[in-house]
Backbone as numpy.savetxt, mean C-alpha at the origin, in Angstrom:
# Nx Ny Nz CAx CAy CAz Cx Cy Cz
4.86 -8.14 -8.91 4.05 -6.92 -8.93 4.96 -5.75 -8.92
4.64 -4.78 -9.91 5.29 -3.67 -9.92 4.92 -2.39 -9.06
5.64 -1.27 -8.89 5.11 -0.24 -7.95 3.78 0.21 -8.24
3.63 0.44 -9.62 2.01 0.95 -10.01 1.27 -0.17 -9.68
1.22 -1.24 -9.95 0.28 -2.33 -9.37 0.08 -2.27 -7.79
1.21 -2.30 -7.08 0.97 -2.52 -5.76 0.40 -1.13 -5.19
0.60 0.05 -5.84 -0.12 1.24 -5.24 -1.58 1.24 -5.62
-1.88 0.58 -6.83 -3.38 0.51 -7.03 -4.11 -0.72 -6.15
-3.31 -1.70 -5.79 -3.79 -2.78 -5.18 -4.02 -2.20 -3.57
-3.11 -1.30 -3.16 -3.34 -0.74 -1.83 -4.61 0.01 -1.79
-4.88 1.04 -2.93 -6.12 1.79 -2.91 -7.24 1.13 -2.82
-7.24 -0.31 -3.67 -8.44 -1.14 -3.56 -8.73 -1.71 -2.18
-7.58 -2.08 -1.64 -7.65 -2.58 -0.33 -8.52 -1.36 0.71
-7.68 -0.21 0.67 -8.33 0.81 1.40 -9.84 1.08 1.15
-10.24 1.02 0.01 -11.47 1.33 -0.50 -12.50 0.04 0.03
-12.08 -1.10 -0.18 -12.78 -2.36 0.46 -12.90 -2.32 1.90
-11.80 -2.15 2.66 -11.67 -2.49 3.99 -11.80 -1.18 4.99
-11.54 -0.01 4.21 -11.73 1.08 5.01 -10.51 1.53 5.88
-9.74 0.49 6.48 -8.49 0.73 7.04 -7.57 -0.50 6.88
-6.54 -0.44 7.19 -5.49 -1.44 7.37 -4.25 -1.01 8.07
-3.25 -1.88 8.10 -2.02 -1.45 8.85 -0.76 -1.42 7.95
0.12 -0.64 8.41 1.44 -0.74 7.18 2.12 -2.12 7.46
1.97 -2.71 8.61 2.80 -4.08 8.69 1.85 -5.12 7.97
0.56 -5.03 7.73 -0.37 -6.14 7.09 -0.14 -5.67 5.47
-0.05 -4.80 5.17 0.42 -4.29 3.73 1.84 -4.77 3.43
2.64 -4.60 4.20 4.04 -5.24 4.12 4.26 -6.54 3.97
3.54 -7.26 4.76 3.45 -8.82 4.42 2.83 -9.17 3.53
1.54 -8.50 3.01 0.83 -8.95 2.03 1.36 -8.92 0.66
2.48 -7.80 0.45 3.03 -7.56 -0.69 4.53 -7.81 -0.75
4.94 -8.43 0.43 6.20 -8.98 0.82 7.27 -7.90 0.46
6.99 -6.74 1.07 7.98 -5.56 0.88 8.24 -4.96 2.32
9.26 -4.08 2.42 9.33 -3.34 3.57 8.33 -2.42 4.20
7.98 -2.30 5.35 7.19 -1.17 5.90 7.61 0.29 5.46
8.90 0.28 5.10 9.26 1.66 4.59 8.68 1.55 3.17
8.88 0.71 2.47 8.09 0.78 0.98 6.75 1.13 0.95
6.01 0.64 2.03 4.48 0.96 1.98 4.26 2.42 2.45
5.30 2.80 3.49 5.21 4.48 3.85 5.44 5.18 2.49
6.39 4.79 1.68 6.60 5.55 0.50 5.29 5.69 -0.37
4.96 4.39 -0.37 3.76 4.42 -1.32 2.51 5.19 -0.73
2.42 5.18 0.41 1.08 5.79 0.83 1.51 7.45 1.02
2.77 7.85 1.12 3.01 9.25 0.83 2.87 9.65 -0.65
3.29 8.85 -1.51 3.22 9.01 -2.86 1.52 9.21 -3.26
0.86 8.10 -2.73 -0.65 8.09 -2.88 -1.33 9.45 -2.38
-0.78 9.89 -1.44 -1.41 11.06 -0.72 -1.08 12.39 -1.29
-0.04 12.49 -2.28 0.04 13.56 -3.06 -0.71 13.53 -4.41
-1.23 12.44 -4.89 -1.92 12.49 -6.05 -3.01 12.96 -6.02
């Protein structure tokens, strides 16, 4: 999964579930928590 796909997937999860944790997203996508924080920051700027 590339960066664009992961960020879209994060948005889908948030729309569906309403909330989640950084650690659960990191585990789900097998990336670091720092990567998830970067994704969330980028998504918030769009």
